[in-house]
MARLODO-114088 format. One record per atom (N, C-alpha, C): residue in one letter; atom name; z, x, y. Coordinates in steps of 0.2 Angstrom, whole numbers, plus 5000, padded with zeros to 4 digits. Example, Ala and Ser with C-alpha at 12.3 -4.5 7.8 and 13.67 -1.06 7.14 Angstrom:
! MARLODO-114088
+--------+-------+------+------+------+
| torkol | guvex |   pz |   px |   py |
+--------+-------+------+------+------+
|      A |     N | 5039 | 5066 | 4972 |
|      A |    CA | 5039 | 5062 | 4978 |
|      A |     C | 5039 | 5066 | 4984 |
|      S |     N | 5035 | 5064 | 4989 |
|      S |    CA | 5036 | 5068 | 4995 |
|      S |     C | 5039 | 5064 | 5000 |
+--------+-------+------+------+------+
This chain:
! MARLODO-114088
+--------+-------+------+------+------+
| torkol | guvex |   pz |   px |   py |
+--------+-------+------+------+------+
|      M |     N | 5030 | 5133 | 4856 |
|      M |    CA | 5028 | 5127 | 4854 |
|      M |     C | 5022 | 5125 | 4859 |
|      R |     N | 5016 | 5123 | 4856 |
|      R |    CA | 5010 | 5121 | 4860 |
|      R |     C | 5010 | 5114 | 4861 |
|      L |     N | 5009 | 5111 | 4867 |
|      L |    CA | 5008 | 5104 | 4868 |
|      L |     C | 5001 | 5102 | 4868 |
|      S |     N | 4999 | 5096 | 4866 |
|      S |    CA | 4992 | 5093 | 4867 |
|      S |     C | 4991 | 5093 | 4874 |
|      F |     N | 4985 | 5092 | 4876 |
|      F |    CA | 4983 | 5091 | 4883 |
|      F |     C | 4986 | 5085 | 4886 |
|      K |     N | 4986 | 5080 | 4882 |
|      K |    CA | 4988 | 5073 | 4885 |
|      K |     C | 4996 | 5074 | 4886 |
|      A |     N | 4999 | 5077 | 4881 |
|      A |    CA | 5007 | 5077 | 4881 |
|      A |     C | 5008 | 5082 | 4887 |
|      G |     N | 5005 | 5087 | 4888 |
|      G |    CA | 5006 | 5092 | 4894 |
|      G |     C | 5005 | 5088 | 4901 |
|      C |     N | 5000 | 5084 | 4901 |
|      C |    CA | 4998 | 5080 | 4907 |
|      C |     C | 5004 | 5075 | 4909 |
|      L |     N | 5006 | 5072 | 4903 |
|      L |    CA | 5012 | 5067 | 4904 |
|      L |     C | 5018 | 5070 | 4906 |
|      L |     N | 5019 | 5076 | 4903 |
|      L |    CA | 5025 | 5080 | 4905 |
|      L |     C | 5025 | 5082 | 4912 |
|      C |     N | 5019 | 5085 | 4915 |
|      C |    CA | 5018 | 5087 | 4921 |
|      C |     C | 5019 | 5081 | 4926 |
|      L |     N | 5016 | 5075 | 4925 |
|      L |    CA | 5017 | 5069 | 4929 |
|      L |     C | 5024 | 5067 | 4929 |
|      A |     N | 5027 | 5067 | 4924 |
|      A |    CA | 5035 | 5065 | 4924 |
|      A |     C | 5039 | 5070 | 4928 |
|      A |     N | 5037 | 5076 | 4928 |
|      A |    CA | 5041 | 5081 | 4932 |
|      A |     C | 5039 | 5080 | 4939 |
|      L |     N | 5033 | 5079 | 4940 |
|      L |    CA | 5031 | 5078 | 4947 |
|      L |     C | 5034 | 5072 | 4951 |
|      L |     N | 5034 | 5067 | 4947 |
|      L |    CA | 5037 | 5061 | 4950 |
|      L |     C | 5045 | 5061 | 4950 |
|      S |     N | 5048 | 5065 | 4946 |
|      S |    CA | 5055 | 5065 | 4946 |
|      S |     C | 5057 | 5071 | 4951 |
|      A |     N | 5054 | 5076 | 4952 |
|      A |    CA | 5055 | 5081 | 4956 |
|      A |     C | 5053 | 5080 | 4963 |
|      S |     N | 5049 | 5076 | 4964 |
|      S |    CA | 5046 | 5075 | 4971 |
|      S |     C | 5049 | 5069 | 4975 |
|      C |     N | 5056 | 5068 | 4974 |
|      C |    CA | 5059 | 5062 | 4977 |
|      C |     C | 5058 | 5062 | 4984 |
|      T |     N | 5057 | 5068 | 4988 |
|      T |    CA | 5056 | 5068 | 4995 |
|      T |     C | 5049 | 5065 | 4997 |
|      H |     N | 5045 | 5064 | 4992 |
|      H |    CA | 5038 | 5061 | 4993 |
|      H |     C | 5038 | 5054 | 4991 |
|      A |     N | 5042 | 5052 | 4986 |
|      A |    CA | 5041 | 5046 | 4982 |
|      A |     C | 5044 | 5040 | 4986 |
|      P |     N | 5041 | 5034 | 4986 |
|      P |    CA | 5044 | 5029 | 4989 |
|      P |     C | 5050 | 5027 | 4986 |
|      V |     N | 5055 | 5024 | 4989 |
|      V |    CA | 5061 | 5022 | 4986 |
|      V |     C | 5060 | 5015 | 4982 |
|      R |     N | 5063 | 5015 | 4976 |
|      R |    CA | 5062 | 5009 | 4972 |
|      R |     C | 5066 | 5004 | 4975 |
|      Q |     N | 5064 | 4998 | 4974 |
|      Q |    CA | 5068 | 4992 | 4976 |
|      Q |     C | 5075 | 4992 | 4974 |
|      A |     N | 5079 | 4991 | 4979 |
|      A |    CA | 5087 | 4991 | 4978 |
|      A |     C | 5089 | 4985 | 4974 |
|      D |     N | 5085 | 4980 | 4973 |
|      D |    CA | 5087 | 4974 | 4969 |
|      D |     C | 5086 | 4976 | 4961 |
|      G |     N | 5083 | 4981 | 4960 |
|      G |    CA | 5082 | 4983 | 4953 |
|      G |     C | 5075 | 4980 | 4950 |
|      N |     N | 5071 | 4976 | 4954 |
|      N |    CA | 5065 | 4973 | 4951 |
|      N |     C | 5060 | 4979 | 4950 |
|      A |     N | 5056 | 4977 | 4945 |
|      A |    CA | 5050 | 4982 | 4944 |
|      A |     C | 5046 | 4983 | 4950 |
|      P |     N | 5043 | 4989 | 4951 |
|      P |    CA | 5039 | 4991 | 4957 |
|      P |     C | 5033 | 4986 | 4957 |
|      T |     N | 5032 | 4985 | 4964 |
|      T |    CA | 5026 | 4980 | 4965 |
|      T |     C | 5019 | 4985 | 4964 |
|      I |     N | 5014 | 4981 | 4964 |
|      I |    CA | 5007 | 4985 | 4963 |
|      I |     C | 5007 | 4990 | 4969 |
|      G |     N | 5008 | 4988 | 4975 |
|      G |    CA | 5008 | 4993 | 4980 |
|      G |     C | 5012 | 4999 | 4979 |
|      E |     N | 5018 | 4998 | 4977 |
|      E |    CA | 5023 | 5003 | 4975 |
|      E |     C | 5020 | 5008 | 4970 |
|      K |     N | 5017 | 5005 | 4965 |
|      K |    CA | 5014 | 5009 | 4959 |
|      K |     C | 5008 | 5013 | 4962 |
|      A |     N | 5004 | 5010 | 4966 |
|      A |    CA | 4998 | 5013 | 4969 |
|      A |     C | 5001 | 5019 | 4974 |
|      A |     N | 5006 | 5018 | 4977 |
|      A |    CA | 5009 | 5023 | 4982 |
|      A |     C | 5011 | 5029 | 4977 |
|      L |     N | 5015 | 5027 | 4972 |
|      L |    CA | 5017 | 5033 | 4968 |
|      L |     C | 5011 | 5037 | 4965 |
|      T |     N | 5006 | 5033 | 4963 |
|      T |    CA | 5000 | 5037 | 4960 |
|      T |     C | 4997 | 5041 | 4966 |
|      A |     N | 4997 | 5039 | 4972 |
|      A |    CA | 4994 | 5043 | 4977 |
|      A |     C | 4998 | 5049 | 4979 |
|      V |     N | 5005 | 5048 | 4979 |
|      V |    CA | 5010 | 5053 | 4980 |
|      V |     C | 5009 | 5059 | 4974 |
|      S |     N | 5008 | 5056 | 4968 |
|      S |    CA | 5007 | 5061 | 4963 |
|      S |     C | 5000 | 5065 | 4963 |
|      M |     N | 4996 | 5063 | 4968 |
|      M |    CA | 4989 | 5067 | 4969 |
|      M |     C | 4990 | 5072 | 4975 |
|      I |     N | 4996 | 5072 | 4978 |
|      I |    CA | 4997 | 5077 | 4984 |
|      I |     C | 4995 | 5084 | 4981 |
|      G |     N | 4991 | 5087 | 4985 |
|      G |    CA | 4989 | 5094 | 4983 |
|      G |     C | 4982 | 5094 | 4980 |
|      R |     N | 4979 | 5088 | 4978 |
|      R |    CA | 4972 | 5088 | 4975 |
|      R |     C | 4967 | 5089 | 4981 |
|      P |     N | 4962 | 5092 | 4980 |
|      P |    CA | 4957 | 5093 | 4985 |
|      P |     C | 4953 | 5087 | 4988 |
|      Y |     N | 4951 | 5088 | 4994 |
|      Y |    CA | 4947 | 5083 | 4997 |
|      Y |     C | 4940 | 5084 | 4994 |
|      L |     N | 4936 | 5079 | 4992 |
|      L |    CA | 4929 | 5079 | 4990 |
|      L |     C | 4926 | 5073 | 4992 |
|      Y |     N | 4921 | 5074 | 4996 |
|      Y |    CA | 4917 | 5068 | 4999 |
|      Y |     C | 4914 | 5064 | 4993 |
|      K |     N | 4916 | 5057 | 4994 |
|      K |    CA | 4914 | 5052 | 4989 |
|      K |     C | 4918 | 5053 | 4983 |
|      G |     N | 4923 | 5057 | 4983 |
|      G |    CA | 4927 | 5058 | 4977 |
|      G |     C | 4932 | 5053 | 4976 |
|      N |     N | 4933 | 5051 | 4969 |
|      N |    CA | 4938 | 5046 | 4968 |
|      N |     C | 4942 | 5047 | 4961 |
|      T |     N | 4942 | 5054 | 4959 |
|      T |    CA | 4946 | 5056 | 4953 |
|      T |     C | 4951 | 5061 | 4955 |
|      P |     N | 4955 | 5063 | 4951 |
|      P |    CA | 4960 | 5069 | 4952 |
|      P |     C | 4956 | 5075 | 4953 |
|      A |     N | 4950 | 5076 | 4952 |
|      A |    CA | 4946 | 5082 | 4953 |
|      A |     C | 4945 | 5083 | 4960 |
|      G |     N | 4945 | 5077 | 4964 |
|      G |    CA | 4944 | 5077 | 4971 |
|      G |     C | 4944 | 5070 | 4974 |
|      F |     N | 4946 | 5069 | 4980 |
|      F |    CA | 4946 | 5062 | 4983 |
|      F |     C | 4944 | 5063 | 4991 |
|      D |     N | 4940 | 5057 | 4993 |
|      D |    CA | 4940 | 5056 | 5000 |
|      D |     C | 4945 | 5051 | 5001 |
|      C |     N | 4946 | 5048 | 5007 |
|      C |    CA | 4951 | 5044 | 5009 |
|      C |     C | 4951 | 5037 | 5005 |
|      S |     N | 4945 | 5034 | 5005 |
|      S |    CA | 4945 | 5028 | 5001 |
|      S |     C | 4945 | 5029 | 4994 |
|      G |     N | 4942 | 5034 | 4991 |
|      G |    CA | 4943 | 5036 | 4984 |
|      G |     C | 4950 | 5036 | 4982 |
|      L |     N | 4954 | 5039 | 4986 |
|      L |    CA | 4961 | 5040 | 4984 |
|      L |     C | 4964 | 5032 | 4984 |
|      V |     N | 4963 | 5028 | 4988 |
|      V |    CA | 4965 | 5021 | 4988 |
|      V |     C | 4962 | 5018 | 4982 |
|      Q |     N | 4956 | 5019 | 4981 |
|      Q |    CA | 4953 | 5015 | 4975 |
|      Q |     C | 4956 | 5018 | 4968 |
|      Y |     N | 4957 | 5024 | 4967 |
|      Y |    CA | 4960 | 5027 | 4961 |
|      Y |     C | 4967 | 5025 | 4961 |
|      S |     N | 4971 | 5025 | 4966 |
|      S |    CA | 4978 | 5023 | 4966 |
|      S |     C | 4979 | 5016 | 4964 |
|      F |     N | 4975 | 5011 | 4967 |
|      F |    CA | 4976 | 5004 | 4965 |
|      F |     C | 4973 | 5002 | 4958 |
|      L |     N | 4967 | 5006 | 4956 |
|      L |    CA | 4965 | 5005 | 4949 |
|      L |     C | 4970 | 5007 | 4944 |
|      T |     N | 4973 | 5013 | 4945 |
|      T |    CA | 4978 | 5015 | 4941 |
|      T |     C | 4984 | 5011 | 4941 |
|      A |     N | 4986 | 5007 | 4946 |
|      A |    CA | 4991 | 5002 | 4946 |
|      A |     C | 4990 | 4996 | 4943 |
|      G |     N | 4983 | 4995 | 4941 |
|      G |    CA | 4982 | 4989 | 4937 |
|      G |     C | 4977 | 4984 | 4941 |
|      V |     N | 4975 | 4986 | 4947 |
|      V |    CA | 4970 | 4981 | 4950 |
|      V |     C | 4963 | 4983 | 4949 |
|      K |     N | 4959 | 4977 | 4947 |
|      K |    CA | 4952 | 4979 | 4946 |
|      K |     C | 4948 | 4978 | 4952 |
|      D |     N | 4942 | 4980 | 4951 |
|      D |    CA | 4937 | 4980 | 4956 |
|      D |     C | 4939 | 4982 | 4963 |
|      V |     N | 4942 | 4987 | 4964 |
|      V |    CA | 4944 | 4990 | 4971 |
|      V |     C | 4938 | 4994 | 4973 |
|      P |     N | 4935 | 4992 | 4979 |
|      P |    CA | 4929 | 4996 | 4981 |
|      P |     C | 4931 | 5002 | 4984 |
|      H |     N | 4925 | 5006 | 4985 |
|      H |    CA | 4926 | 5013 | 4988 |
|      H |     C | 4922 | 5012 | 4995 |
|      G |     N | 4926 | 5015 | 5000 |
|      G |    CA | 4923 | 5014 | 5007 |
|      G |     C | 4928 | 5010 | 5011 |
|      T |     N | 4929 | 5012 | 5017 |
|      T |    CA | 4934 | 5009 | 5022 |
|      T |     C | 4931 | 5002 | 5024 |
|      K |     N | 4925 | 5001 | 5025 |
|      K |    CA | 4922 | 4995 | 5027 |
|      K |     C | 4923 | 4990 | 5021 |
|      A |     N | 4921 | 4992 | 5015 |
|      A |    CA | 4922 | 4987 | 5009 |
|      A |     C | 4930 | 4985 | 5009 |
|      L |     N | 4934 | 4990 | 5010 |
|      L |    CA | 4941 | 4988 | 5009 |
|      L |     C | 4944 | 4983 | 5015 |
|      L |     N | 4940 | 4984 | 5020 |
|      L |    CA | 4942 | 4979 | 5026 |
|      L |     C | 4941 | 4972 | 5024 |
|      G |     N | 4935 | 4971 | 5020 |
|      G |    CA | 4934 | 4964 | 5018 |
|      G |     C | 4938 | 4961 | 5013 |
|      L |     N | 4942 | 4965 | 5009 |
|      L |    CA | 4947 | 4962 | 5005 |
|      L |     C | 4954 | 4962 | 5007 |
|      T |     N | 4955 | 4964 | 5013 |
|      T |    CA | 4962 | 4965 | 5016 |
|      T |     C | 4963 | 4961 | 5022 |
|      R |     N | 4969 | 4959 | 5024 |
|      R |    CA | 4971 | 4956 | 5030 |
|      R |     C | 4976 | 4960 | 5034 |
|      S |     N | 4975 | 4959 | 5041 |
|      S |    CA | 4979 | 4962 | 5045 |
|      S |     C | 4986 | 4960 | 5045 |
|      I |     N | 4991 | 4964 | 5045 |
|      I |    CA | 4998 | 4962 | 5044 |
|      I |     C | 5003 | 4964 | 5050 |
|      G |     N | 5000 | 4967 | 5055 |
|      G |    CA | 5005 | 4969 | 5061 |
|      G |     C | 5009 | 4974 | 5059 |
|      K |     N | 5015 | 4974 | 5061 |
|      K |    CA | 5020 | 4980 | 5060 |
|      K |     C | 5025 | 4979 | 5054 |
|      D |     N | 5024 | 4974 | 5050 |
|      D |    CA | 5028 | 4972 | 5044 |
|      D |     C | 5026 | 4976 | 5038 |
|      L |     N | 5027 | 4983 | 5038 |
|      L |    CA | 5024 | 4987 | 5033 |
|      L |     C | 5028 | 4987 | 5027 |
|      Q |     N | 5024 | 4987 | 5021 |
|      Q |    CA | 5027 | 4988 | 5015 |
|      Q |     C | 5024 | 4993 | 5011 |
|      T |     N | 5028 | 4997 | 5006 |
|      T |    CA | 5025 | 5002 | 5003 |
|      T |     C | 5018 | 4999 | 4999 |
|      G |     N | 5013 | 5003 | 5000 |
|      G |    CA | 5007 | 5001 | 4997 |
|      G |     C | 5002 | 4998 | 5002 |
|      D |     N | 5004 | 4997 | 5008 |
|      D |    CA | 4999 | 4994 | 5013 |
|      D |     C | 4994 | 4999 | 5015 |
|      L |     N | 4988 | 4997 | 5017 |
|      L |    CA | 4983 | 5002 | 5019 |
|      L |     C | 4984 | 5003 | 5027 |
|      L |     N | 4983 | 5009 | 5029 |
|      L |    CA | 4983 | 5010 | 5036 |
|      L |     C | 4976 | 5013 | 5038 |
|      F |     N | 4973 | 5010 | 5043 |
|      F |    CA | 4967 | 5012 | 5045 |
|      F |     C | 4967 | 5015 | 5052 |
|      F |     N | 4962 | 5020 | 5052 |
|      F |    CA | 4962 | 5025 | 5058 |
|      F |     C | 4955 | 5025 | 5061 |
|      N |     N | 4955 | 5027 | 5067 |
|      N |    CA | 4948 | 5028 | 5071 |
|      N |     C | 4948 | 5035 | 5072 |
|      E |     N | 4943 | 5038 | 5068 |
|      E |    CA | 4942 | 5045 | 5069 |
|      E |     C | 4935 | 5047 | 5072 |
|      R |     N | 4935 | 5052 | 5076 |
|      R |    CA | 4929 | 5054 | 5080 |
|      R |     C | 4925 | 5048 | 5082 |
|      G |     N | 4929 | 5044 | 5085 |
|      G |    CA | 4925 | 5038 | 5089 |
|      G |     C | 4923 | 5033 | 5084 |
|      K |     N | 4924 | 5033 | 5078 |
|      K |    CA | 4922 | 5028 | 5073 |
|      K |     C | 4927 | 5024 | 5071 |
|      K |     N | 4927 | 5017 | 5072 |
|      K |    CA | 4932 | 5013 | 5070 |
|      K |     C | 4932 | 5012 | 5063 |
|      Y |     N | 4938 | 5011 | 5060 |
|      Y |    CA | 4940 | 5010 | 5053 |
|      Y |     C | 4936 | 5016 | 5049 |
|      S |     N | 4937 | 5022 | 5051 |
|      S |    CA | 4933 | 5027 | 5047 |
|      S |     C | 4938 | 5031 | 5043 |
|      H |     N | 4944 | 5030 | 5043 |
|      H |    CA | 4949 | 5033 | 5039 |
|      H |     C | 4954 | 5028 | 5036 |
|      V |     N | 4957 | 5029 | 5030 |
|      V |    CA | 4962 | 5025 | 5027 |
|      V |     C | 4967 | 5029 | 5023 |
|      G |     N | 4973 | 5027 | 5024 |
|      G |    CA | 4979 | 5030 | 5020 |
|      G |     C | 4983 | 5025 | 5017 |
|      I |     N | 4988 | 5027 | 5013 |
|      I |    CA | 4992 | 5022 | 5009 |
|      I |     C | 4999 | 5023 | 5012 |
|      Y |     N | 5002 | 5017 | 5015 |
|      Y |    CA | 5009 | 5018 | 5018 |
|      Y |     C | 5014 | 5019 | 5012 |
|      L |     N | 5019 | 5024 | 5013 |
|      L |    CA | 5024 | 5025 | 5009 |
|      L |     C | 5031 | 5021 | 5011 |
|      E |     N | 5034 | 5024 | 5016 |
|      E |    CA | 5040 | 5021 | 5019 |
|      E |     C | 5042 | 5025 | 5025 |
|      H |     N | 5047 | 5023 | 5029 |
|      H |    CA | 5050 | 5027 | 5034 |
|      H |     C | 5044 | 5030 | 5039 |
|      G |     N | 5039 | 5026 | 5040 |
|      G |    CA | 5034 | 5029 | 5044 |
|      G |     C | 5029 | 5035 | 5041 |
|      T |     N | 5029 | 5035 | 5035 |
|      T |    CA | 5025 | 5040 | 5031 |
|      T |     C | 5019 | 5037 | 5027 |
|      F |     N | 5014 | 5041 | 5026 |
|      F |    CA | 5008 | 5039 | 5022 |
|      F |     C | 5005 | 5044 | 5019 |
|      V |     N | 5001 | 5043 | 5014 |
|      V |    CA | 4998 | 5048 | 5010 |
|      V |     C | 4990 | 5047 | 5011 |
|      H |     N | 4986 | 5052 | 5011 |
|      H |    CA | 4979 | 5051 | 5012 |
|      H |     C | 4976 | 5058 | 5010 |
|      A |     N | 4969 | 5057 | 5010 |
|      A |    CA | 4965 | 5063 | 5009 |
|      A |     C | 4961 | 5064 | 5016 |
|      P |     N | 4963 | 5070 | 5019 |
|      P |    CA | 4962 | 5071 | 5026 |
|      P |     C | 4955 | 5073 | 5028 |
|      G |     N | 4951 | 5076 | 5024 |
|      G |    CA | 4944 | 5078 | 5026 |
|      G |     C | 4942 | 5085 | 5023 |
|      T |     N | 4936 | 5087 | 5024 |
|      T |    CA | 4933 | 5093 | 5021 |
|      T |     C | 4938 | 5099 | 5022 |
|      G |     N | 4939 | 5102 | 5017 |
|      G |    CA | 4943 | 5108 | 5017 |
|      G |     C | 4951 | 5107 | 5016 |
|      G |     N | 4952 | 5100 | 5016 |
|      G |    CA | 4959 | 5098 | 5015 |
|      G |     C | 4961 | 5096 | 5008 |
|      Q |     N | 4968 | 5094 | 5008 |
|      Q |    CA | 4970 | 5092 | 5002 |
|      Q |     C | 4974 | 5085 | 5003 |
|      V |     N | 4975 | 5081 | 4998 |
|      V |    CA | 4979 | 5075 | 4998 |
|      V |     C | 4986 | 5077 | 5001 |
|      K |     N | 4988 | 5074 | 5006 |
|      K |    CA | 4995 | 5075 | 5008 |
|      K |     C | 4998 | 5069 | 5012 |
|      K |     N | 5005 | 5070 | 5013 |
|      K |    CA | 5009 | 5066 | 5016 |
|      K |     C | 5010 | 5067 | 5023 |
|      E |     N | 5009 | 5062 | 5028 |
|      E |    CA | 5010 | 5063 | 5035 |
|      E |     C | 5014 | 5058 | 5038 |
|      G |     N | 5016 | 5059 | 5044 |
|      G |    CA | 5020 | 5054 | 5048 |
|      G |     C | 5016 | 5050 | 5053 |
|      L |     N | 5017 | 5044 | 5053 |
|      L |    CA | 5013 | 5040 | 5058 |
|      L |     C | 5015 | 5041 | 5066 |
|      E |     N | 5021 | 5045 | 5066 |
|      E |    CA | 5023 | 5047 | 5073 |
|      E |     C | 5020 | 5053 | 5076 |
|      D |     N | 5016 | 5057 | 5071 |
|      D |    CA | 5012 | 5063 | 5073 |
|      D |     C | 5008 | 5060 | 5079 |
|      P |     N | 5007 | 5064 | 5084 |
|      P |    CA | 5003 | 5062 | 5090 |
|      P |     C | 4996 | 5060 | 5088 |
|      Y |     N | 4993 | 5064 | 5083 |
|      Y |    CA | 4986 | 5063 | 5081 |
|      Y |     C | 4985 | 5056 | 5078 |
|      W |     N | 4990 | 5055 | 5073 |
|      W |    CA | 4989 | 5049 | 5069 |
|      W |     C | 4991 | 5043 | 5073 |
|      K |     N | 4996 | 5044 | 5077 |
|      K |    CA | 4998 | 5038 | 5082 |
|      K |     C | 4993 | 5036 | 5086 |
|      G |     N | 4989 | 5041 | 5089 |
|      G |    CA | 4984 | 5040 | 5094 |
|      G |     C | 4977 | 5037 | 5090 |
|      S |     N | 4976 | 5038 | 5084 |
|      S |    CA | 4970 | 5035 | 5081 |
|      S |     C | 4972 | 5029 | 5076 |
|      F |     N | 4978 | 5027 | 5076 |
|      F |    CA | 4980 | 5022 | 5071 |
|      F |     C | 4977 | 5015 | 5074 |
|      I |     N | 4973 | 5011 | 5070 |
|      I |    CA | 4970 | 5005 | 5072 |
|      I |     C | 4974 | 4999 | 5069 |
|      D |     N | 4975 | 4999 | 5063 |
|      D |    CA | 4977 | 4993 | 5059 |
|      D |     C | 4981 | 4994 | 5053 |
|      A |     N | 4986 | 4990 | 5051 |
|      A |    CA | 4989 | 4990 | 5045 |
|      A |     C | 4987 | 4984 | 5041 |
|      R |     N | 4985 | 4985 | 5035 |
|      R |    CA | 4982 | 4979 | 5031 |
|      R |     C | 4984 | 4979 | 5024 |
|      R |     N | 4984 | 4973 | 5021 |
|      R |    CA | 4986 | 4972 | 5014 |
|      R |     C | 4981 | 4968 | 5011 |
|      F |     N | 4980 | 4969 | 5004 |
|      F |    CA | 4975 | 4966 | 5000 |
|      F |     C | 4977 | 4958 | 5000 |
|      R |     N | 4972 | 4954 | 5001 |
|      R |    CA | 4973 | 4947 | 5001 |
|      R |     C | 4975 | 4945 | 4994 |
|      E |     N | 4971 | 4947 | 4989 |
|      E |    CA | 4973 | 4945 | 4982 |
|      E |     C | 4972 | 4951 | 4978 |
|      L |     N | 4976 | 4952 | 4973 |
|      L |    CA | 4975 | 4958 | 4969 |
|      L |     C | 4973 | 4956 | 4962 |
|      P |     N | 4966 | 4956 | 4961 |
|      P |    CA | 4964 | 4954 | 4954 |
|      P |     C | 4966 | 4959 | 4949 |
|      Q |     N | 4970 | 4958 | 4944 |
|      Q |    CA | 4973 | 4963 | 4940 |
|      Q |     C | 4969 | 4963 | 4933 |
|      K |     N | 4969 | 4969 | 4931 |
|      K |    CA | 4966 | 4971 | 4924 |
|      K |     C | 4971 | 4967 | 4919 |
|      D |     N | 4968 | 4965 | 4914 |
|      D |    CA | 4971 | 4962 | 4908 |
|      D |     C | 4977 | 4967 | 4906 |
|      G |     N | 4983 | 4964 | 4905 |
|      G |    CA | 4989 | 4968 | 4902 |
|      G |     C | 4993 | 4971 | 4908 |
|      H |     N | 4991 | 4970 | 4914 |
|      H |    CA | 4995 | 4972 | 4920 |
|      H |     C | 4999 | 4966 | 4923 |
|      R |     N | 5004 | 4968 | 4926 |
|      R |    CA | 5008 | 4963 | 4930 |
|      R |     C | 5007 | 4964 | 4937 |
+--------+-------+------+------+------+
């Protein structure tokens, strides 16, 4: 039996999401539908293994802010900018009260707010690490990330595309 490209992609995505429970954020215990942040995090997790690509913002390749942009656009948010500085302008600092889908900013190579990832849960996040790398999940307790972490931020408002909640 031969599947259409679209059907094959949907099947692969479903298999990825169901088989990768170790990567996926936990669904809310109260049974509510996932938040936009949770949807964005699930999308980002489904991109694990995709290549890093400077200025990339599609599954063909991502840079760090391109992964954030793609994940939130896919979750139904409109007008998500590309670039860490642009993301700063639409977010607010939240301290240590992290929720799935929050943005984590890092200081890399002496540049403030030069890297961003999406918080998952239990001290983990997903990001596109840099040239030669792939989208991956990491822990905030890793000495490198712990030492370069600057700020956790959340979108102030999430303007949604028509038809999304």
